C-alpha positions in Angstrom: 109.4 74.9 106.7 112.3 77.1 106.1 111.4 80.4 103.6 113.6 82.2 101.0 113.2 85.7 100.8 115.7 87.4 98.5 115.5 91.0 97.5 117.6 93.7 95.7 119.0 94.7 98.5 119.2 93.8 101.9 119.7 96.4 104.9 120.1 94.8 108.4 122.0 96.6 111.9 125.5 95.5 110.2 125.1 94.2 106.6 124.1 96.4 103.6 123.7 93.6 100.7 123.3 93.7 97.2 121.2 90.7 96.1 121.0 89.5 99.1 118.4 86.8 100.7 117.3 85.6 104.7 116.2 83.2 105.3 113.5 82.2 107.6 112.3 79.2 109.9 110.0 79.0 112.6 109.3 82.4 112.5 113.0 83.6 113.1 115.9 84.3 110.6 118.3 81.3 110.5 120.4 82.7 107.9 121.3 86.1 105.7 123.8 86.5 103.2 124.5 86.8 99.4 125.8 84.6 96.7 124.8 80.8 97.1 121.5 80.0 99.4 120.8 77.5 101.9 117.9 73.9 101.6 114.6 75.6 101.4 111.2 75.3 100.6 109.8 78.3 99.1 110.9 81.2 97.7 109.7 85.0 98.2 110.9 87.7 96.2 110.8 91.9 97.2 109.3 93.5 94.0 112.3 94.7 91.4 109.5 97.3 89.9 109.1 96.1 86.3 109.3 98.2 83.0 105.4 99.2 81.5 104.6 96.6 79.3 105.9 93.6 81.5 102.9 92.0 83.5 103.1 88.6 85.4 99.5 86.3 85.3 97.0 87.5 86.8 96.9 84.2 88.9 100.8 84.4 89.6 99.9 87.8 91.4 97.3 86.4 93.3 99.0 83.3 94.4 101.9 85.4 95.4 102.9 84.5 99.3 103.1 87.7 101.7 105.2 88.7 104.6 104.0 90.1 107.8 104.6 93.7 108.3 105.8 95.2 111.5 107.3 99.0 110.8 104.2 100.7 109.0 102.0 98.6 109.9 98.4 100.1 109.8 95.4 100.1 112.2 91.9 98.6 110.7 89.8 100.7 108.5 87.7 102.7 111.4 86.7 105.5 112.5 87.4 104.3 116.1 90.2 101.9 117.5 89.2 98.3 118.7 88.7 98.6 122.6 91.4 96.6 123.0 93.8 99.4 122.1 92.0 102.4 123.5 93.6 102.2 126.5 97.1 100.5 126.8 100.1 101.8 128.9 102.6 104.4 128.6 105.6 102.6 127.0 103.7 98.9 127.5 105.1 95.9 125.2 103.1 94.3 123.5 103.7 90.8 124.0 102.7 89.3 121.8 105.5 90.6 119.3 109.1 90.4 119.6 110.2 93.5 118.3 110.0 97.4 118.8 107.9 100.3 118.3 104.1 98.7 118.8 102.0 100.2 122.0 104.1 103.8 122.4 101.9 106.4 123.8 102.8 109.6 125.7 104.3 110.3 129.1 101.6 112.4 131.2 102.5 116.0 130.1 103.6 118.3 133.2 101.1 121.2 134.1 101.9 123.5 131.7 102.6 121.3 129.0 98.7 119.8 129.3 97.3 121.1 126.3 96.8 118.0 124.7 95.5 115.7 127.1 92.7 117.1 129.5 92.6 114.1 131.6 94.0 110.8 131.2 92.2 107.6 130.7 92.6 104.9 132.7 95.3 103.4 131.9 95.3 99.3 131.4 98.6 96.5 131.5 101.5 95.4 133.4 103.0 98.6 133.7 99.8 100.8 134.5 100.3 102.0 138.4 103.9 102.6 138.3 103.6 106.0 137.3 102.0 108.5 140.0 98.2 108.7 138.1 97.1 111.5 140.2 100.7 113.5 140.2 99.2 116.4 138.0 97.1 117.4 141.1 100.0 118.0 143.5 99.0 114.7 145.3 101.5 112.0 143.6 100.0 107.8 144.6 103.1 105.5 145.7 104.5 103.8 142.6 103.1 100.5 143.3 100.6 97.8 141.7 97.3 98.3 143.4 96.3 94.7 142.3 99.3 93.3 144.1 100.4 95.9 146.1 104.0 95.4 145.3 106.1 97.8 144.2 107.6 96.8 140.5 110.8 95.5 141.0 108.6 92.6 143.6 107.2 92.0 140.1 107.4 88.5 138.1 107.7 90.3 134.7 107.5 87.9 130.9 108.9 89.0 127.9 111.1 92.2 127.0 111.3 95.0 129.1 109.3 98.0 129.0 109.4 101.5 128.9 107.9 104.1 130.8 107.8 108.0 130.7 107.4 110.6 133.0 108.1 114.3 133.5 112.0 114.4 136.2 110.4 117.5 137.7 107.2 115.8 139.0 107.3 115.3 142.6 108.7 111.8 143.8 110.0 111.3 140.1 113.3 110.4 140.8 112.3 108.3 143.7 110.3 106.8 140.5 113.1 106.4 138.2 115.2 104.4 140.7 112.6 101.7 141.3 112.2 101.4 137.5 115.6 100.8 136.7 116.2 98.5 139.1 112.4 96.5 137.4 114.2 96.5 134.4 112.2 98.7 132.9 113.4 101.8 130.3 112.5 105.2 132.5 112.4 108.2 129.8 112.0 111.5 130.2 109.3 114.1 128.1 106.5 116.3 128.1 108.4 118.2 130.9 109.4 121.9 131.7 112.1 120.4 134.1 115.6 122.7 133.8 119.1 121.7 133.1 119.6 120.7 136.7 116.4 118.9 137.0 117.0 117.0 133.4 120.5 115.9 134.6 119.3 114.3 137.9 117.0 112.5 136.0 119.5 111.4 134.0 121.6 110.0 136.7 119.4 108.6 138.4 119.0 106.4 135.2 116.8 108.0 132.7 118.1 106.3 129.1 115.4 108.2 127.0 113.6 111.7 125.9 110.4 111.0 124.3 109.0 113.0 121.7 112.2 116.4 121.9 111.1 119.5 121.7 107.5 118.9 122.0 105.9 119.4 125.1 108.9 121.0 126.7 110.7 124.7 126.5 112.5 125.2 123.3 116.4 125.2 123.5 117.3 128.3 125.0 121.3 130.0 125.3 121.0 130.4 129.4 119.0 127.3 130.6 119.0 124.6 127.8 116.6 122.5 129.6 115.3 118.9 128.8 116.7 120.0 124.5 119.9 120.8 125.5 121.0 117.5 127.6 119.3 115.2 125.7 121.7 116.7 122.5 124.7 116.6 124.9 124.2 113.6 127.2 125.7 110.6 125.9 123.2 108.4 127.9 120.4 109.1 126.4 118.5 108.3 123.3 116.3 110.8 121.5 112.8 110.5 119.7 112.1 112.0 117.2 108.3 112.9 115.6 109.3 112.6 111.7 105.8 113.4 110.4 106.5 116.6 108.9 104.0 118.7 111.2 105.3 118.2 114.9 109.3 119.0 113.9 110.4 121.1 110.6 113.4 118.8 108.5 115.9 121.5 110.0 115.1 120.5 113.6 115.2 117.2 112.6 119.1 117.3 111.4 119.9 119.2 114.1 119.4 116.1 116.5 120.8 113.7 114.0 123.8 115.8 113.6 124.4 116.3 117.2 122.9 113.2 118.7 124.1 110.7 115.7 123.4 107.3 116.6 121.4 107.8 119.3 118.0 109.2 116.9 114.8 107.6 116.7 112.0 107.6 115.0 108.4 107.3 116.3 105.3 108.2 115.0 103.1 109.2 118.0 100.2 107.9 116.1 97.0 108.1 117.5 93.6 106.3 117.0 92.9 108.2 113.2 96.1 106.7 111.6 95.1 105.1 108.5 91.4 105.8 109.2 89.4 108.6 107.5 89.5 112.7 109.0 86.8 113.7 111.5 86.3 113.9 114.6 87.8 111.4 117.6 88.9 111.7 120.8 92.4 110.7 122.3 92.0 110.7 126.4 89.5 112.9 127.1 90.1 115.3 124.7 88.0 115.9 121.5 90.3 116.1 118.1 89.9 116.7 114.5 91.8 115.3 112.0 92.4 117.1 108.2 94.2 115.9 105.8 95.8 113.9 108.1 96.6 116.3 110.6 95.3 115.5 114.2 94.3 119.3 116.1 92.5 119.7 119.4 89.2 120.1 118.8 89.5 123.9 119.5 92.5 124.2 117.2 95.3 124.9 119.9 97.9 122.1 119.4 98.9 119.1 117.8 97.2 115.7 119.1 99.2 113.2 117.7 100.1 112.0 114.7 98.9 109.3 111.9 101.9 108.1 110.2 103.0 104.9 110.5 107.1 104.7 111.8 107.1 103.3 107.8 105.9 106.6 106.5 108.3 108.1 109.0 111.5 106.4 107.1 109.7 106.8 103.4 109.6 110.7 104.2 113.8 111.3 104.9 114.6 108.6 102.1 112.6 110.9 99.4 113.7 113.6 100.4 116.3 115.4 98.0 119.6 115.2 98.6 119.8 119.1 99.8 117.7 118.6 102.0 117.6 118.8 105.8 115.4 116.1 106.1 117.3 113.6 103.9 118.7 110.4 105.3 120.0 107.1 103.6 118.7 103.7 104.3 121.2 102.9 106.6 120.5 106.1 108.8 116.7 105.4 108.3 117.0 101.5 109.3 118.9 102.4 112.1 116.7 104.9 113.3 113.7 103.0 112.7 114.3 100.0 114.8 117.8 98.7 115.2 118.3 102.0 117.7 114.8 100.4 119.4 115.4 97.4 120.0 119.1 97.9 121.4 117.0 100.5 123.8 114.6 97.7 124.8 117.4 94.7 125.2 116.1 93.0 122.4 117.9 91.0 119.1 119.3 93.2 117.1 116.3 92.9 113.8 117.4 90.6 111.4 120.1 88.2 113.0 120.4 85.1 113.5 117.6 84.1 116.0 115.7 87.3 115.8 112.0 87.4 115.3 111.5 87.4 111.2 109.2 90.4 110.7 110.4 92.0 107.9 109.8 94.8 105.8 110.2 95.5 102.6 110.8 99.1 101.0 110.2 100.4 97.6 112.4 102.7 95.5 110.9 106.0 97.0 111.4 103.9 100.9 107.6 103.4 101.3 106.6 99.8 103.0 105.4 97.7 100.3 103.9 94.0 99.9 106.6 91.8 98.9 103.8 90.4 96.5 103.9 93.0 94.3 104.7 96.6 93.2 103.1 99.2 94.8 99.7 100.2 93.3 98.7 103.7 91.7 95.3 104.9 92.8 93.3 106.5 90.7 89.8 108.2 91.8 87.0 108.7 89.6 84.9 111.3 91.2 81.9 110.8 88.6 81.9 106.7 87.1 79.5 106.1 85.1 78.1 103.3 82.8 79.2 103.9 79.5 77.2 103.4 76.0 78.8 103.2 72.6 76.9 103.2 69.9 77.9 102.3 66.5 75.8 103.7 63.8 76.0 104.0 59.8 76.1 107.7 59.8 75.1 110.6 62.4 72.4 112.3 60.9 70.4 114.7 63.4 66.6 114.2 63.4 66.1 110.9 61.7 65.7 107.6 63.4 69.1 105.4 64.0 69.6 101.9 63.2 72.4 100.8 66.1 74.8 98.8 64.9 76.9 97.6 67.8 76.2 98.3 71.2 79.1 98.6 74.3 78.6 98.5 77.6 81.5 98.8 80.0 82.1 100.7 83.3 83.2 104.4 82.6 84.2 107.6 83.6 87.8 109.3 82.8 89.5 107.9 85.9 88.2 104.6 85.1 89.5 104.5 81.5 93.3 105.8 83.1 92.9 102.7 85.4 92.5 100.0 82.4 95.1 101.6 80.7 97.4 101.3 83.5 96.8 97.9 83.7 97.1 96.8 79.9 100.7 98.4 80.8 101.4 95.6 83.3 100.5 98.6 86.5 98.6 97.3 89.6 95.7 99.9 90.2 93.4 100.9 93.1 90.1 102.7 91.9 88.3 104.5 94.3 84.9 105.8 93.2 81.4 106.7 94.6 78.9 104.2 93.4 75.4 104.3 93.5 71.8 102.4 92.8 71.7 99.3 90.3 74.2 101.2 88.0 76.5 101.5 90.9 76.2 97.7 91.4 76.8 96.7 87.8 79.6 99.2 87.6 80.9 97.6 90.6 80.3 93.7 89.1 82.1 94.7 86.0 85.3 96.0 86.7 85.7 93.0 89.6 85.2 90.7 86.5 87.6 92.9 84.8 90.1 92.1 87.7 90.0 95.9 88.2 90.7 96.1 91.8 88.2 98.7 93.2 86.9 100.4 96.5 83.8 101.3 95.8 82.2 104.0 98.1 78.3 103.4 98.3 76.0 106.5 97.7 72.6 106.8 97.8 72.0 108.4 94.1 72.2 106.3 90.9 75.7 106.4 88.8 75.0 108.0 86.0 75.2 106.9 82.3 76.8 108.5 79.4 76.1 107.6 75.7 78.5 108.4 72.8 77.4 107.6 69.1 80.3 107.1 66.9 80.4 106.7 62.9 83.2 106.3 60.4 82.7 109.8 59.2 82.5 112.4 61.9 83.6 113.2 65.3 81.9 111.1 68.1 79.1 112.6 69.6 78.7 112.4 73.5 75.9 112.4 76.0 77.2 112.5 80.0 74.7 112.8 82.6 75.8 115.4 85.0 75.8 112.3 88.1 74.0 112.2 91.4 74.3 114.5 94.4 76.9 112.9 96.9 76.5 114.0 99.9 79.1 115.4 103.1 79.5 112.3 104.6 79.7 110.5 101.4 82.5 112.4 100.3 83.9 111.6 103.6 83.7 108.8 103.3 85.5 108.5 100.0 88.3 110.4 102.0 88.8 108.1 104.1 88.9 104.9 101.3 91.6 107.4 99.5 93.9 107.2 102.8 94.0 104.1 102.8 94.5 103.1 99.3 97.3 105.7 99.7 99.3 103.9 102.1 100.4 101.0 99.5 100.8 103.5 96.7 103.1 105.2 94.8 101.4 107.7 92.4 97.8 109.3 92.9 95.7 110.1 89.6 92.2 112.4 90.6 90.9 112.4 86.7 87.5 113.5 85.8 84.5 115.5 86.1 82.7 116.1 89.4 78.8 115.2 90.1 76.4 118.3 90.5 76.5 120.2 93.2 79.6 119.3 94.4 82.5 121.7 96.5 85.5 122.1 94.1 87.4 121.5 97.9 86.4 118.1 98.0 90.0 117.1 95.9 92.1 118.6 98.3 92.6 116.1 101.3 93.4 113.9 98.5 95.8 115.4 97.3 97.2 116.9 100.1 97.8 113.9 101.5 99.2 112.4 98.9 101.8 115.2 98.5 102.3 114.8 101.8 103.2 111.3 101.4 105.7 112.2 99.4 103.6 110.7 96.3 103.5 111.7 92.6 99.6 113.3 92.4 98.8 114.0 88.4 95.6 115.8 88.8 92.9 115.7 85.0 90.1 118.1 86.1 88.6 121.3 84.7 86.8 124.2 87.0 87.1 125.1 89.7 88.6 121.7 90.7 91.2 122.4 89.1 92.3 125.2 90.6 91.7 123.2 93.7 94.3 120.6 92.9 97.0 123.3 91.7 96.3 124.9 95.6 96.8 121.6 96.8 100.5 121.3 95.8 99.7 118.8 92.4 102.9 117.2 90.9 101.3 117.7 87.9 98.3 119.5 86.4 96.7 118.1 83.0 94.1 119.9 81.5 93.7 120.4 77.7 93.9 123.9 76.0 89.6 124.7 76.7 89.9 123.8 80.2 93.0 125.4 80.7 91.6 128.5 79.7 88.1 128.4 81.0 89.6 127.7 84.4 92.1 130.5 84.8 90.4 132.8 82.8 93.6 133.5 80.9 94.1 134.9 77.3 96.9 132.1 76.1 98.3 129.0 77.2 101.5 130.0 79.1 99.4 132.8 81.2 97.1 130.1 82.4 100.1 127.4 83.1 101.9 130.0 85.0 98.0 131.2 86.7 98.5 127.6 88.0 102.4 127.3 88.6 101.1 130.1 90.7 98.6 128.6 92.5 100.9 126.0 93.7 101.3 123.3 90.8 104.4 121.4 89.9 104.2 121.4 86.6 101.3 122.3 84.2 100.9 119.8 81.3 98.3 121.0 78.4 97.2 118.6 75.8 95.7 120.3 72.5 95.0 117.2 70.3 96.8 117.4 66.9 99.0 120.0 67.8 100.4 118.0 70.6 101.5 118.5 74.4 103.4 120.7 76.1 104.8 121.1 79.9 105.0 124.4 81.6 107.4 125.0 84.4 108.1 128.9 85.8 111.5 128.1 83.3 111.1 126.1 80.6 108.7 125.1 78.4 108.7 121.2 76.6 106.5 120.3 73.1 106.0 116.9 71.9 103.9 116.8 68.8 101.0 114.4 67.9 101.5 111.2 65.9 100.5 112.5 62.9 97.5 110.2 60.4 96.0 108.4 63.2 92.6 107.8 62.1 90.0 106.2 64.7 87.5 107.2 67.8 89.2 109.5 70.4 87.2 109.2 72.8 89.2 108.5 75.7 92.4 109.1 73.9 92.9 112.2 76.8 93.1 109.4 79.2 95.6 107.3 77.9 97.4 110.3 77.5 97.2 110.6 81.3 98.1 107.6 81.7 101.5 107.4 79.5 102.2 110.4 81.4 102.1 108.4 84.6 104.1 105.6 84.0 106.9 107.9 82.6 106.7 109.6 85.6 107.3 106.7 87.9 109.6 104.8 86.1 112.7 104.1 88.3 115.3 107.3 88.6 112.4 109.4 89.0 112.4 109.6 92.9 110.6 113.7 93.7 108.9 116.4 92.1 112.0 118.2 91.4 113.1 115.2 89.0 109.8 115.8 87.3 110.3 119.8 86.4 113.6 118.2 84.7 113.2 119.0 81.1 114.7 115.8 79.9 112.4 113.6 82.1 109.3 116.0 80.9 110.3 115.2 77.4 110.5 111.5 78.0 106.6 112.0 79.9 105.0 113.5 77.0 106.3 111.1 74.6 104.4 108.4 76.6 101.8 110.5 77.3 101.5 111.4 73.2 101.8 107.9 72.3 99.8 106.3 74.5 96.8 109.1 73.5 97.4 107.8 69.6 97.6 103.6 70.6 93.9 104.6 71.8 92.5 106.1 69.0 93.3 103.2 67.3 90.7 101.1 69.6 87.1 101.5 69.7 86.0 102.2 72.7 87.8 104.4 75.7 90.0 103.3 78.1 92.0 100.5 75.6 95.2 101.3 73.5 97.3 99.2 71.2 100.0 98.2 72.9 102.2 97.8 69.7 101.2 101.2 68.3 102.6 102.4 71.7 106.5 100.9 71.1 105.8 102.4 67.4 104.7 105.9 67.7 107.2 106.1 70.8 110.4 105.4 68.4 108.4 107.9 66.1 108.8 110.9 68.6 111.6 110.1 70.9 113.8 112.3 69.1 111.1 115.3 69.3 110.8 118.4 71.6 111.9 121.4 72.0 112.4 122.9 75.7 113.1 126.5 75.9 
């Protein structure tokens, strides 16, 4: 069977095609091109990100076939890796995969650089005994396979060549490199204190790769260039860089790109916590703590690997601003993340005829995304609820009221935001802690409504809120405080958020926190999304609003009362400047009938409210948040810097005001009149006063 994969852009080792296609047959690339297509049995379309309001039927979305991803593949949702992956040989190539980027491990560190690994776990695999396993203690072992008594050159090897890295100044290193090269193994230099002459001797002996440039080695010095200097200047060497934003400054990566050119390769150095929750882990016998996605030795002395994938590295360099040192174009990123690694290992160039059909689909921001649909917006509801709405003839205090109508539905500000986004045709994933009978009801109701959820079980019962409405006065709301959520339960929520962000284009954190919750619980959610280059909108209040700003939220969106209460400011502009000074990118302040205003350090943009709109204002603020997110995730808004442009803010505020007003026309929160959205948008489109 032949599958035709179509995409707005196809980038291979040699081609850069607009509206291209790839024909796949028997798991291999059969043809690549543009224009007329070969005969095929089915078609898979990479996502073309749709405008808000356009939506495929749910059945069609579920039925779309998916492609296997190679780059950016994440591990299971777990706190420890599967047993079969805990001890993998240095540089071992997964024999079940015909492609680079799998199973790479760091080389053993030189004695003076051994901070990350207190001791090495016993390696396994076909190359496991090709290194002197006791060289760190000064008693090098012979580079033989003790199971068969043969040197690597005498073994019959299957599959693509592997790789092996070691410090070139360790005992027996040059002899080992000769034997590895003779056996067809890629010899690499890494984690070493070797001087310039020693590194050059290793290259002359056949080493062709530098592992984790700059890390675990002395810095570049003008009188002793060392491993870094040789790596940047010797054309025989391919150079690996960990592009996670922590191991290397973007300027250092840019230096390597300029000096090494087409010899630069992206690697992840991913450890067991990749795709898993923050918390304690062990790597090669050392205790490691992951906080906000950053892996450190438990004593805080050193980084201990990363929690990104190669796909995350690609997204990072593509999402950088044009003037940012980390910026790469798509062809550079593709070459550095796959093409050069394949060439180093002697594999067929990716996406060429005959190569394995392991494909990566990137969204406009450069993040790997499933070809079955666009990336989702992750919405966190820290304090979900069962929303009960009573409609009465007239609210009167102190008398028995006859309820004319009752509506029960899952609630919480974040749930309302997710409903509006879903109505606009944008897929979402709602992350929320749920407990008790009421929590089970919320989970089942959301599933019936077709909203994707990542529910985290908690011991306490999910709260209930009651809203009483009539046709005469403003609704009256009674909200329970919510259950007490333990630290372990919040850690599980953080893990669910990190997993959901792997396929996200934006993060929304909306609503109150349950009673007794430390407001800093929002920091890792926001920081993780910001570090991944995602848009973050925080609709919070009180201390949690201040925490969101300090974590670098792209947009903080309080109402005027919440802003003044959280900051203690006397006026809106002063309060907004306070949040901006703490780290927020933009502050958007809603003021009901007075309109909505965006504040940046240098500008104020205001859009008035839609006049003469009457109905139920409950949930109008949540709909406005959804409208804001829809506008800020539209094509053309790529970075946080774009969000601060007055014209972009004006469009976003118009969308927010239109969605907020359209929600007032609906009887319950979480619903909008989409026809009214278009009408109100046209009405507001020419308004605004950037100053």
